[in-house]
N, C-alpha and C positions, 0 to 999 in steps of 0.2 A: 584580705578583705580590707577596705578602707571604711573609716567610721566619720569621715567629715574633713574638716579642716586640720591638718598635720601640725604638730608642734613647730613653731618658726615661721609658718606660711602666714601671709598677711591675709586678712579677712577680705574676701572677694564677694562680689554679688550682693552688696548691701548688709543690712543687719543680720546676725546669725544667733539663733537660740538654740540652747541644748535642753531638751526635756527628759529628765531621768525618770523612768518608770513607765510602763505600757499598759497600767490599768485603766479604767475609765476616766480617772483624773488626768493621767498623763495624755491620754488620746485626746481628750477634750482641749487641753491646753495647746497640744501640738496643732490640732486643726484650727483652733481659733487664731494663734499666732501665724499660721500659714495663710489663712483666709485674708488676713491683714497684710500680705505681702513680705512677711518676715521669712528668711531661710531657716528651716528646722530640722534638726536631727533628734530623733526619738530613740532612746537607748533602753532597752529592757533586757533583764539577766535571764529571764525564761526563754524556752524555745517558742513562746506564743504571746499574743496580747490577751488582755481581758482581766489580768489581776486575780482576784478572787471569785470572779464569775465566769467560769470556763467550763469546757468540756473535754471528755477523755473517751477512748474507745475501750470497751470491755467485751471482747469477743465481736459479735455482729452488732452490740448495742452501742449508741453514741449516748454517753451518760453525762448529765451536768453534775458537778461537784456538789451542788446544793440547789434548791429551788428557790429562785428569786421572783419576787412580785413588784409592781409598782402601782401607783394610784394615779387617778387622773390629775390629782393636785401636784403630781411630780412633774411640773412644767419643764424643768431642765432636762430631765431624762427623756421627756418626750421629744424636746427640741434635738437631743443626741440622736434618737431613733431616726427622726427626719433626716438628720444630717448624713447619716451613714446609709440612708435609704432602707430602713428596716422597720419602719412604722407597722406596715401591714403584716409582719411576722411576729409581732407581738401586740396583738389588738386588745383593747379594753372591753370590759363587760359593757353592754347597753346601759345596764343601771345595777348598782350594787345589789348583790345576792350572795349571802354566805350561809350554806347549810351548816348547822351546828347539830351534832349527835350528842345525847347525854346517854352513856353506856348505863347509868345507874338507873334509868327511868324505865318503866315497863314497856315490852314491845309494842309498838304502835303508837307509843307517846314519846318517843326518844327525839323525834327531829323537831328542831326550832330553825327559824331563818332570821337572819339580820339582813334587812334589805329595805331600800329607799322608795318613796314614791315621788312623782313628778309634782313636788310642792316646794315652796320656799324653805329656806333654813329657819328656825328648826323643825318646822312641821313635816319636813321629808322623812323623818325617822319616826315621827309619833305613832304611826299605827304599827310599825314593826315593833318598837318598844312595849306598846300596850298589849301586843298578842304573844310577846316573847315567852315561851312556856318554860324556859329555864330559870325565871325569876319569879317571885311571889309577888302579889299585887302591890304590896307595901314596898318590896325592893324596887320594883320599876318606878313607883312614885319618887324614891329617894334618888335613884339614877338620874331621873329628869331634873331635879333640883340641883344635884351635882354638876350636871352638864351645863346648866345655867350659870352656876358659880364659876365653872371653867372657863366659860366663854367671856367672863368679866376680868380674867387675869391678864395683866400688861406682860406679854413675853418679852419687852425690853427690860423689865425690872430684874436686876442681877440677884435680888434675894431669892427668887424662885429656884435658882440654881443650888441655894444652900439647904433646902428642903428635900425630903424625899416624898415621892408620889403616894406611897402607901399611907403614910401618916396624915397626908392632906385628905385622902379618900376617907380614912376612919373619922376625921373631925368633920367630914360632911356627911356623915351618916351612912357610909357605904358598909354592908356586911360582908363577911367573909365570902359568902356565896356570890354576892354582885361582883366582888373583885375577880373571883374565879371564872364566873360566867360570862362576864362582859368586859371589865377593865384589862384583866391580864390576858383574856383571849385576843384582845386587839394588841395590847402593849407589849407583850412578850414577843410577839411575831414581828414588831416594828421597833422596838427599843432594844431587843436581846437582853432583857432583864425583867424580873417580876417587879411589881410596883414598889414594894419595900426597899428594892435596891437601885431605883431609878430616880434621877433629877427631877424634881417638880417641873423645872423649866423645861425640860426636854419632852416630858410626859405631855405637857400642857400644849406644848407647840403640835405634837403628833395629833392630839385629839381636836384641838381648835382648828388646825389647818385641814386634817382629813375629814372629819365629821361636821365642822361648824362653819367653814369658810364658802361653801356653796353646796347646792343639792348634789351634784356629781362628784364632789371632790374625792370621795372615798371608793368610787368605782374601780374595781380592780383590773389590771393588765399583766399578762404573762406571755412569756415566750412559747410559740407553739412548734418552734424549732430548736435544735440545741443551742446553748448560750454562746458556744464557740462561732456558731454561724454568724452570730451578731457581733460580739465583742471582740473577735478575732479575724474571721475571714472579711466581713463586710468593713470593719474599722480599718483594716489594712487596706482595702480597696479604696476607702474615702482618703486615707493617708496618702497613698501613691498618687491618687488623682489630684490632691492639693499640693503635690510636690515635697511632701515630707520624706526625708530619707530615714527609714526605719532600720534600726540593727537590732536583731534578737541576740540571745545568748552573749550580751554585752553588758557585763557586770561592772558598774562603776566602783573604782577603788577610792578616789578622792576628788574634791572639788576645792579648788583655790582661786585666788585673785592676785594678778601680779601688780606691780607698781604701775603699769599703764591703765589698770583698770579692767583689763582683759580677764575673762574667766577661763580657767584652765580645767577641764573635765578628763580625768584619768580613767581608761580602760586598759585591760592587759595589752601591752605592746603598742599603745597609741594615745596621743594627747589631742583633745579637741579644744579649740579656742572658739569662744563665744562672747557675745555682748550681753547676753541674758541667759540665766539658767533657772528652770523650774525643777524642783525636787518633788516629785509625785510618787514617794514610796511611803511605806508604813513609818510610824513615829520613831522607832528604835533605829531604824536604818537612816532615817533622817538625822537623828541626833548624831549618829556616828560620822556623817558625811558633812555636817555643818561645819564651816569654818569658824575659828575662835572669833567671838564677838557678834556674830551674826544674830543671835537672839540674847536677850537680856537674862534670861534664865533658862538656858537649854535643857537643864536637869528636869524641868517640868514635862517635857516629852515623855521621859522615862517614868513619870508619875501617872500618865494616862494609861489606865489599866485595860486588859483585853478580856473578851468574853467569847465562848466557844459556840459553835452551832455543829450539831451533829445530824447527818442524813442517814437514813436507812431506806435501802433499796431492796424490794421484794417484787420478784417476777413469779407470777402465778400461771398455770397452764389453761387458765379460762377467765373470762371476764367475771369479775367479783365486785365491780364497783361502776355505777351506771352514770355517776356525775363527774365533771371535771376535777373537783375538789370538794373537801369538807374540813372542818375544824371539829375537835372532840372535846368532851367534858368527861370527867369522872375516871380518867384513864391517864397513864403517861403519855399517850399519843397526843400530839398537838394539831398538827395540819397534814393532811394526806392528799397527794395530788396524783392524777393519772398521768404518766409519761409515756404511755404505750406508743402513740403515733410520733411524737417527737424524737423518740429514740430509735425508731427504725424496726422495732419489734414487729413481727409478722403473726405470731400466733400467741395467744394467751393474754395477760395484762401485766403491765409493769407499774407498780406504786411507788412513790418516794415519799417518806417520812420526813417532814422538816421539824427538827427538835432545837428550838433555842433556849439560851440560858441553861444548859445541862452540864454545868461544872462537876457534878457528881458521876455522869456518865460518859464524858468525853473519851476517857481511855479505858472504858470497860472492853473487854474481849469480844470479839465477835459473837462467840458462843454464847456469852451471857445475854448479850443484846438480843440474839435470836430466841433465847428461851423466855425473855421478858415480853418481847414485842408481837411475836407471832400469835401467841394466845390473846392479846389484847386486839389484834386486828380481828380475830374469831369472834370476840366479843362484839366489836363494832360491826363487822360485814359478815352476815350469816353465810353468804355464798363461798367465804373462804374455807368453811368448815370441811367442805369436800374436795377442795382444790388442793393439787400438788404444787409445792414450792419448787420452782425450776432453778432458782437462784436468790441467794441472799447475801448482800454485802453492805459494807458502811464505808461512808466518806466522812472525814473529820477535819473540820477547820478549828484548830485549837485557839487561834487569834482571829477569828472571824471578824469581829467588830472591836471598835474601842467600847469599854465598859461605861455606861451612861450614868455612872454614879454622881449622887450630889456633890457639888464642887468642881466637876470635870469642866465646866464651862470655862473657868479662869485659867485652865491649863491649856486649852486649845489656842494655838497660835493664828493670827490672820495670815493672808497671802504674803504680805511685804515683811521683810527682815531688815535688819539694821545695815546689812550688807548691800549696797548700791547693785541692783541687777541680779539679785538672787530672791527667789519667790518660792512659796511653799503651798502644795497641793495635796489633796487627800480627803477621804470622808472624814478624817479625824480632826481636820483643821476647823477654823471657827466659822462654820457655814449656818449655824443656828438649827441645823437638823441633826438626828441621830445618824448612825454610821449606815447609810443605805447608798444604792445606786444614785439617787438624787443628790445626795450630799456629795458624793464623788465628783459629778459632773458640774455641779455649782463651783466646787472648790478649783476645778480646772479653769472654768471660765474667770473667776476671781483672779487667779494667778496671771492668766494671760491678760486680763484688763490691766492689772498692776505694770505688767511688762510693757504692754504697749503704750500705756501712758509715759512711762520713762523713756521708750525708745522714740516717742513723737510720732507713732503710727496711729491713724483713725481706726477705730473699732469697727469690725465687719457690720454691715447695715442688717444682715440676717441674723445676727447673734442673739441668743437667748438674752433677756434682760433679767440679771439676778435680782434687781430691786422689784420686779413685778410680782413676785410670790408673795402670799400672805405670810 
């Protein structure tokens, strides 16, 4: 197997870039560079593309390792879906509508909804907030005032990153119930941290962009097919069509620059030469591959913490849930999605529970999680009580995201390094977003933009504009 330009060969066919990492950031960078006429080799150590948003087989089921959603305001990820011809497979809601079940309330009064009207901001959420049954009248009024205060924050102010969101909410009159039933309901799923552990800067960005930047900004989209169909199969098809050479099971062992300024990327038994290199791998792997002097404080990468996400998968012998998803209160259960059709299940129903910021549960044995969560599903969904559990299994991503703690902003590097021709990408880099698919795609665009500028290549006309987002 060849991996591109062998050591000692001249660089032929114009400029050559090597992208290390085949997650969303790396795929985006590779496509962007190729669309600008650069010859690209993409190296991925795993046997598939997609990074931490992937699928695998379990018997006849096609299982996503975790439930991933995006919002209408995720303009970069939407561009990515268009670029790989996948937008129709991951459609958006016509209008934001989130069912919220509170298991502590009497039967018949458990269901609330967070939805929007076709009105301008902030009136689009006014009726939903006014009738949201999981908050008292006083809490609803105080939530409205806090939202207005949030909308007045300057996201460019670095001081926001030094404060935690929980303290800010408390200072703005938010009760523990309001935090649980609204702010954390949204924040835990998007930030992978409770309010007290989250940077005010990142939290403000999420709520201002998602809820206050436009009436439809928070409309939810998700894949109706396995994630592997999008981020592996269709991504690979787009890369092939763009002329990118993609090598899987190709783990990079070193990246260095010789005296002529040519980059050398080492994989087992092979050396690639390149004019530009994009490192699109997690922060610790990036730290280990960085040449000396590439970053002023490379140790900062190791100070960016990580946060886990646990997914619990339950297959029942019958239909127990009639909606595509819901969020839950008064229970350890956070969000529940119906994955029956996407997984290929022909009989019964397959539910996936997405559990963020679960530091205390990420290593719990499957038997313990089964004892904890099956009774909770029975409390939430009465139809599960007579149903047979055909399968119960767990997927764990112990380092699913970077931890959005106060102070993390100053640790996140930009796309450019001090080494000419070396660029960084990944959801953990300085995109302004928390660790989401949107952040990953934005980082890939930023790294490719920086590389194209240095290589003197024009930006592809159809490329998503990083600056256009709120």
